[in-house]
VOGU-3710 file (C-alpha; in Angstrom, 3 decimals, decimal comma):
1> mstiaakpaa> 101,869/-73,753/-110,196  104,986/-72,040/-111,439  106,344/-68,938/-109,804  108,423/-66,086/-111,239  111,360/-64,982/-109,102  111,206/-61,311/-108,255  113,937/-59,204/-109,830  116,365/-57,659/-107,309  115,681/-54,037/-106,731  117,949/-51,762/-108,743
11> ktiraarsga> 120,613/-50,139/-106,682  119,818/-46,493/-106,005  122,686/-44,142/-106,774  122,535/-41,155/-104,500  122,825/-37,795/-106,234  125,576/-35,378/-105,301  124,843/-33,323/-102,182  122,581/-30,368/-102,807  122,817/-26,880/-101,425  119,717/-27,420/-99,314
21> eylaaikedg> 121,205/-30,551/-97,800  124,419/-28,689/-97,038  122,609/-25,807/-95,319  120,475/-28,229/-93,335  123,606/-30,011/-92,125  125,275/-26,871/-90,707  122,063/-25,196/-89,478  121,968/-25,054/-85,713  124,258/-28,098/-85,443  125,844/-26,983/-82,197
31> rhvyfdggvv> 128,895/-25,306/-83,614  130,291/-22,433/-81,559  130,857/-19,475/-83,900  131,596/-16,303/-81,934  130,817/-12,818/-83,241  130,129/-9,567/-81,482  130,646/-11,056/-78,057  128,183/-13,854/-78,480  127,495/-17,194/-80,184  125,863/-17,200/-83,624
41> edvtthpafk> 123,046/-19,644/-83,288  122,561/-20,189/-87,009  125,126/-19,167/-89,602  122,631/-19,884/-92,404  120,237/-17,121/-91,285  122,298/-14,623/-89,336  122,516/-11,358/-91,381  126,280/-11,256/-91,154  126,743/-14,818/-92,395  123,801/-15,827/-94,523
51> gaaksiahlf> 124,973/-14,223/-97,775  128,217/-16,258/-97,776  126,390/-19,417/-96,696  123,977/-18,988/-99,601  126,868/-18,486/-102,044  128,528/-21,730/-100,836  125,218/-23,631/-101,018  124,959/-22,445/-104,634  128,253/-24,222/-105,414  126,722/-27,453/-104,103
61> dvaadpvnae> 123,750/-26,961/-106,443  125,964/-26,321/-109,435  127,824/-29,548/-108,788  124,522/-31,469/-108,169  122,868/-30,230/-111,319  122,622/-33,188/-113,773  123,552/-30,834/-116,591  126,961/-30,364/-114,987  127,482/-33,994/-113,934  130,422/-34,787/-116,208
71> lmtypspktg> 132,124/-31,463/-115,529  131,692/-31,404/-111,744  131,629/-35,002/-110,635  133,006/-38,501/-111,264  131,824/-41,903/-110,006  133,133/-42,816/-106,571  135,511/-45,794/-106,889  133,884/-47,171/-103,789  130,134/-46,562/-104,219  129,658/-45,548/-107,845
81> apvwrcyevp> 127,708/-42,422/-106,699  128,670/-39,066/-108,180  131,285/-37,287/-106,047  133,081/-33,984/-106,577  135,831/-34,143/-109,146  138,106/-32,125/-106,837  138,574/-35,316/-104,796  139,858/-37,252/-107,788  143,541/-38,275/-107,695  144,809/-37,441/-111,223
91> ktsadlaarr> 146,585/-40,208/-113,134  146,984/-38,270/-116,360  147,339/-34,643/-117,447  143,769/-34,875/-118,684  142,626/-35,733/-115,184  144,444/-32,688/-113,842  142,760/-30,577/-116,579  139,366/-31,990/-115,542  140,023/-30,843/-111,930  140,892/-27,406/-113,303
101> lmsarwaeet> 137,684/-27,141/-115,279  135,634/-28,132/-112,269  137,374/-25,566/-110,045  137,104/-22,907/-112,749  133,334/-23,367/-112,902  133,031/-22,912/-109,148  135,468/-19,978/-109,133  133,463/-18,169/-111,826  130,309/-18,595/-109,699  132,030/-16,555/-106,975
111> fglmgrtpdh> 134,011/-14,353/-109,441  137,224/-15,759/-107,870  136,423/-13,964/-104,622  136,077/-17,044/-102,371  139,401/-18,763/-102,138  138,686/-21,541/-99,647  135,743/-23,142/-101,390  135,287/-26,937/-100,859  137,691/-27,849/-103,653  140,666/-26,317/-101,845
121> vagflagyas> 141,143/-28,646/-98,851  139,699/-31,516/-100,977  142,908/-31,200/-103,007  145,042/-31,616/-99,915  143,123/-34,721/-98,855  143,471/-36,171/-102,369  147,220/-35,498/-102,131  147,530/-37,324/-98,824  145,469/-40,318/-100,056  147,626/-40,607/-103,161
131> kpsvfaehgk> 150,700/-41,239/-100,978  149,670/-43,404/-98,012  153,241/-44,780/-97,967  154,466/-41,452/-96,552  152,141/-41,852/-93,582  152,820/-45,585/-93,283  156,527/-44,935/-92,636  155,429/-43,754/-89,179  152,719/-46,302/-88,577  150,360/-48,245/-90,775
141> qfadnvvryy> 147,434/-46,887/-88,783  148,108/-43,324/-89,972  148,044/-44,422/-93,642  144,833/-46,361/-93,015  143,320/-43,384/-91,262  144,121/-40,827/-93,897  142,783/-43,003/-96,767  139,633/-43,914/-94,824  138,903/-40,257/-93,971  139,614/-39,157/-97,548
151> ehardenlyl> 137,131/-41,707/-98,858  134,584/-40,592/-96,275  134,964/-36,918/-97,200  134,878/-37,746/-100,929  131,836/-39,981/-100,792  129,893/-37,596/-98,538  130,918/-34,511/-100,584  132,195/-32,870/-97,445  133,366/-29,255/-97,236  136,527/-28,965/-95,198
161> syaivppqid> 138,392/-25,816/-94,189  141,785/-25,878/-92,488  143,827/-24,183/-89,785  147,534/-24,886/-90,219  149,323/-21,806/-88,844  149,955/-21,038/-85,134  148,705/-17,737/-83,736  151,070/-14,755/-83,987  152,052/-14,379/-80,369  155,833/-14,564/-80,246
171> rskpahkqsd> 157,367/-15,676/-83,551  160,853/-15,375/-82,049  160,287/-18,568/-80,075  159,288/-22,066/-81,095  155,943/-23,498/-79,928  157,283/-25,296/-76,866  159,081/-22,125/-75,589  155,990/-19,836/-75,639  155,091/-18,273/-72,302  152,348/-20,917/-71,987
181> ptlhagvvke> 152,771/-24,377/-73,632  149,086/-24,420/-74,646  149,115/-21,174/-76,679  149,779/-23,042/-79,938  147,425/-25,923/-80,658  148,943/-29,168/-79,461  148,393/-32,567/-77,915  147,998/-32,375/-74,128  146,799/-35,960/-73,442  146,585/-39,411/-74,989
191> rddgiilkga> 143,752/-41,787/-74,241  142,937/-45,318/-75,326  140,345/-43,951/-77,725  142,043/-40,797/-78,963  143,892/-37,586/-78,152  143,039/-34,261/-76,446  144,040/-30,975/-78,112  144,358/-27,579/-76,513  145,492/-24,185/-77,786  144,752/-22,086/-80,855
201> qqlatgaafs> 145,396/-22,284/-84,574  144,662/-19,980/-87,531  143,746/-18,898/-90,272  140,573/-20,947/-90,504  138,982/-19,279/-93,513  135,540/-20,660/-94,044  135,418/-22,633/-90,834  132,128/-20,951/-89,815  130,533/-22,698/-92,823  132,388/-25,936/-93,256
211> davyiscihp> 131,500/-29,474/-92,195  134,864/-30,145/-90,662  138,296/-28,589/-90,276  141,711/-30,077/-90,901  144,072/-28,943/-88,141  147,837/-29,327/-88,404  150,957/-27,134/-88,684  152,740/-26,078/-91,861  155,235/-23,877/-90,016  158,724/-25,410/-89,377
221> ltpgdeayaf> 158,841/-27,207/-86,055  161,965/-27,922/-84,045  162,952/-30,638/-81,590  160,885/-30,051/-78,481  157,825/-29,172/-80,547  156,603/-32,796/-80,846  153,278/-32,015/-79,086  152,455/-29,605/-81,910  153,354/-31,965/-84,690  149,928/-33,469/-85,350
231> avavpcnapg> 147,275/-33,687/-88,063  143,625/-34,330/-87,398  140,158/-33,809/-88,868  137,555/-32,319/-86,481  133,843/-31,701/-87,073  133,112/-28,016/-86,770  130,568/-28,735/-84,027  133,013/-30,764/-81,958  132,699/-30,086/-78,188  135,340/-27,605/-77,113
241> lkiytrrpya> 135,990/-26,192/-80,607  135,471/-22,438/-80,695  135,438/-20,485/-83,957  136,245/-16,779/-83,415  135,508/-14,921/-86,645  136,783/-11,523/-87,587  133,962/-9,123/-88,270  132,025/-10,215/-91,362  131,892/-7,347/-93,840  128,237/-8,059/-94,521
251> stasssfdyp> 127,460/-7,033/-90,943  127,792/-3,324/-91,808  126,762/-3,419/-95,470  123,603/-1,468/-96,115  122,345/-3,477/-99,102  123,475/-5,839/-101,812  123,162/-3,030/-104,356  125,579/-0,824/-102,443  127,892/-3,671/-101,428  127,327/-6,392/-104,061
261> lstrfdeida> 130,430/-8,359/-103,218  130,778/-7,851/-99,433  127,280/-9,166/-98,855  127,724/-12,372/-100,833  131,320/-13,538/-100,983  132,989/-12,833/-97,622  134,138/-16,350/-96,633  135,236/-14,993/-93,224  138,557/-15,840/-91,597  138,673/-17,205/-88,080
271> llvlddvfvp> 140,840/-18,123/-85,097  140,224/-21,639/-83,798  140,454/-22,195/-80,050  140,663/-25,845/-79,000  139,498/-26,169/-75,416  140,301/-29,806/-74,655  138,945/-31,029/-77,958  138,796/-34,833/-78,220  139,825/-36,499/-81,501  139,329/-40,277/-81,959
281> wenvfchrnl> 142,367/-42,183/-83,131  140,696/-42,936/-86,522  140,770/-39,206/-87,325  144,429/-38,756/-86,346  146,850/-38,770/-89,321  149,988/-37,625/-87,587  150,832/-37,751/-83,863  153,873/-36,171/-82,190  155,958/-36,654/-85,282  158,046/-33,742/-86,664
291> alcrdqwwrt> 159,059/-35,560/-89,866  155,540/-36,579/-90,861  154,073/-33,236/-89,960  156,561/-31,683/-92,464  156,420/-34,468/-95,081  152,619/-34,410/-95,435  152,959/-31,116/-97,330  156,035/-31,797/-99,510  156,392/-35,584/-100,061  152,775/-35,819/-101,168
301> pshsygnhqa> 151,197/-33,693/-103,877  148,847/-32,121/-101,351  150,440/-28,646/-101,455  150,529/-28,760/-105,243  146,901/-29,849/-105,650  145,593/-27,288/-103,124  147,505/-24,461/-104,743  146,626/-25,595/-108,276  142,995/-24,960/-107,234  144,067/-21,625/-105,745
311> qvryaaklrf> 145,679/-20,554/-109,008  142,590/-21,618/-111,002  140,564/-19,459/-108,655  143,020/-16,512/-109,020  142,878/-16,767/-112,831  139,067/-16,470/-112,618  139,370/-13,464/-110,405  141,673/-11,744/-112,881  139,161/-12,427/-115,653  136,491/-10,747/-113,498
321> lmgltkrlce> 138,899/-7,847/-112,883  139,501/-7,476/-116,636  135,762/-7,468/-117,328  135,162/-4,957/-114,566  137,934/-2,665/-115,878  136,648/-2,868/-119,432  133,115/-1,998/-118,428  134,388/0,875/-116,247  136,187/2,321/-119,238  133,070/1,952/-121,389
331> itgidamppv> 130,788/3,843/-118,995  133,269/6,634/-118,494  133,887/7,051/-122,249  137,667/6,405/-122,157  137,675/2,911/-123,627  139,067/3,841/-127,039  141,753/6,265/-125,874  145,259/5,028/-126,840  146,724/5,543/-123,330  143,868/3,530/-121,889
341> qiqlgemaaf> 144,292/0,826/-124,463  147,944/0,528/-123,412  146,976/0,141/-119,764  144,324/-2,451/-120,624  146,872/-4,316/-122,772  149,369/-4,484/-119,827  146,637/-5,734/-117,477  145,576/-8,330/-120,049  149,180/-9,522/-120,387  149,447/-10,270/-116,695
351> ativdsmvra> 146,074/-11,965/-116,650  147,078/-14,088/-119,622  150,395/-15,047/-117,996  148,572/-16,347/-114,885  146,064/-18,249/-116,979  148,767/-19,724/-119,163  150,874/-20,783/-116,208  147,866/-22,624/-114,704  147,569/-24,572/-117,975  151,363/-25,152/-117,963
361> eeteatidpd> 150,937/-26,891/-114,627  149,074/-29,576/-116,632  151,112/-29,666/-119,786  154,408/-29,758/-117,863  153,076/-32,059/-115,137  155,122/-35,015/-113,901  154,106/-38,559/-113,062  155,711/-40,217/-110,032  156,569/-43,933/-109,694  153,111/-44,627/-108,233
371> gtvwpskqal> 151,435/-43,257/-111,360  150,199/-40,072/-109,667  150,316/-36,767/-111,571  151,883/-33,732/-109,882  151,269/-30,269/-111,349  154,469/-28,635/-112,565  156,045/-27,041/-109,532  157,922/-24,490/-111,593  154,692/-23,197/-113,145  152,885/-23,335/-109,831
381> yavmslqgei> 155,410/-21,478/-107,756  156,134/-18,977/-110,506  152,681/-17,517/-110,155  152,593/-17,882/-106,354  155,949/-15,997/-106,102  154,724/-12,994/-108,128  151,055/-12,915/-107,148  151,707/-10,433/-104,313  153,221/-8,071/-106,874  150,858/-8,655/-109,768
391> nprlnntlre> 147,666/-8,168/-107,741  148,287/-4,662/-106,354  149,671/-3,568/-109,689  146,481/-4,484/-111,547  144,280/-3,060/-108,785  146,205/0,179/-108,907  145,665/0,404/-112,669  141,956/-0,076/-112,107  142,080/2,589/-109,459  143,807/5,016/-111,829
401> laggsiimlp> 141,280/4,372/-114,581  138,375/4,828/-112,185  139,558/8,246/-110,984  136,891/10,081/-108,976  133,999/8,050/-110,427  134,020/5,539/-107,553  134,074/8,305/-104,949  131,266/10,451/-106,350  128,426/7,964/-106,007  124,921/8,171/-104,562
411> ssekdyenpa> 124,830/7,376/-100,853  122,637/4,324/-101,366  120,013/2,702/-103,570  117,388/4,589/-101,591  118,360/7,781/-103,438  116,590/6,307/-106,457  113,449/5,718/-104,446  112,887/9,376/-103,515  111,520/11,374/-106,505  113,126/14,559/-105,145
421> taadieryia> 116,621/13,025/-105,394  116,197/10,522/-108,192  115,706/13,184/-110,885  119,018/14,894/-110,123  120,924/11,611/-109,821  119,527/10,235/-113,048  120,461/13,485/-114,840  123,944/14,071/-113,511  125,233/10,557/-112,721  124,715/8,853/-116,057
431> spgfsskerv> 126,591/7,645/-119,122  125,685/7,397/-122,827  124,164/3,993/-123,469  123,828/3,221/-119,706  121,090/4,167/-117,352  122,028/6,017/-114,195  121,327/3,048/-112,008  123,268/0,686/-114,251  126,252/3,028/-114,206  126,123/3,264/-110,420
441> ailklvwdfi> 125,747/-0,476/-110,047  128,970/-0,968/-112,044  130,828/1,604/-110,062  129,594/0,114/-106,780  131,071/-3,198/-107,967  134,381/-1,496/-108,661  134,414/0,178/-105,251  133,599/-3,053/-103,440  136,406/-4,696/-105,416  139,176/-2,159/-104,655
451> gtefagrheq> 137,962/0,320/-102,000  135,987/-1,255/-99,166  137,103/-3,345/-96,180  136,196/-6,400/-98,196  138,606/-5,192/-100,888  141,352/-4,468/-98,371  141,085/-7,972/-97,000  141,462/-9,322/-100,515  144,609/-7,262/-101,082  146,116/-8,782/-97,948
461> yekfyggasf> 144,824/-12,268/-98,771  146,398/-12,349/-102,255  149,704/-11,140/-100,801  149,945/-13,795/-98,112  147,604/-16,645/-99,070  150,585/-18,868/-99,931  152,638/-17,698/-96,985  155,275/-14,953/-96,655  156,728/-14,016/-100,030  160,235/-15,090/-99,087
471> lvkqnmaray> 158,985/-18,603/-98,281  157,150/-18,922/-101,571  160,149/-17,628/-103,497  162,299/-20,230/-101,748  159,923/-22,886/-102,992  160,392/-21,415/-106,478  164,149/-21,597/-106,123  163,928/-25,245/-105,112  161,661/-26,038/-108,061  163,638/-24,231/-110,725
481> dfagatklve> 165,969/-26,172/-113,024  169,223/-24,458/-112,018  171,168/-27,598/-113,059  170,010/-27,153/-116,643  170,642/-23,443/-116,580  174,221/-23,734/-115,244  175,015/-26,325/-117,918  174,472/-23,557/-120,454  177,056/-21,469/-118,606  179,520/-24,368/-118,610
491> ramklpad> 179,043/-24,759/-122,377  179,674/-21,031/-122,839  182,915/-21,271/-120,865  184,104/-24,115/-123,094  183,647/-22,282/-126,335  186,849/-22,469/-128,425  188,966/-19,355/-128,749  188,888/-17,461/-132,043
//
């Protein structure tokens, strides 16, 4: 009797990670997030954290939606499963553009108000993995470790935050000369199976919600600081890791109607305290090495990829700002006034410059000898250098156009629920073509964008997200083609006399 061989089962390709899977992974996982003097047992349900957690989970769902598969994901080179496109190492300008489009979609889901979404640190990891030779110069194991961890993060669609700045205790002294050698995060012990870290590091934006955190130092280190020259990846629920958040703005927000942005998009900055945190050797990418700790940022495209994402996000935020300003002018009846048109035109010019420079990072990109594409540093650092000046200028214009409208608002949504107050509010706080509640909702958006604590944090964030302005402008000076510019001067000096 003949037999028919069974066909091998088709390989199941796992879908990209969903928002529900993400929330389940960070729910009561043992992480120590401190707020109001205690530990937050569950950041996915706590009133001060749940809005942001839900917004981040939504990003996972956007990427996992089959409709968005080509935009948001690409096949893992290792497994074939769909993974986030932000982890892709670009080999062409088109690849870099694809990363931009993915980040732009995520940025528009949060209106550009969440800067440290999962695509940010993913860019840094992709930059490291594109240049394992930089790590191999100091030990093959570091190159192997960084590539292995990158592939793990990519294939599991992990959300990483980072903490790469020492705490502001005494900036006049290097890390090893602080009053206590364990104030700045550093290596205090080596073991056969890994290292022990102790101290603090900031500014761990999003650490309360991320799967893991990349901890290193981007500040210049000096001889004697070797213990602080490290780079590691640590799960956010690692024993001894403490996440001290600033006060989430959602904690005092009365409702999502009254604080539509604060309640949803506060990614929450944090101080990390490492209380004898153990890191296995396989998750160590730099160890007591001043040169490698510096070179990871500048001899790989990590800084360029991470900040390319940041500029894509900022461009989306400016589009939201422009839409908000336009709608404000419509509801207050000043939209067609020539002076207002001039102000709108100036704002639009700045927004267009930022958007165009982001695209120039692709069109003027360079390809290194390894075939890896680097965004144009001139275009990148041009925006970063001026962002701290552009942002307050545009916000101030919005503030001028708003006038007293954002101050004279109903105390809360409840004023519409009481017939005794609703009639007056609907009569006197209204606009032609807009209901009273619609007008108020728009103005509440404006106030949350430029007037609340959430808004104040964003003003500070945009000013310093790339570091102190003088450091960013030094990067711009290093990136600019001064050699080409001075050649023009030399030519001018050689012009023949009349």
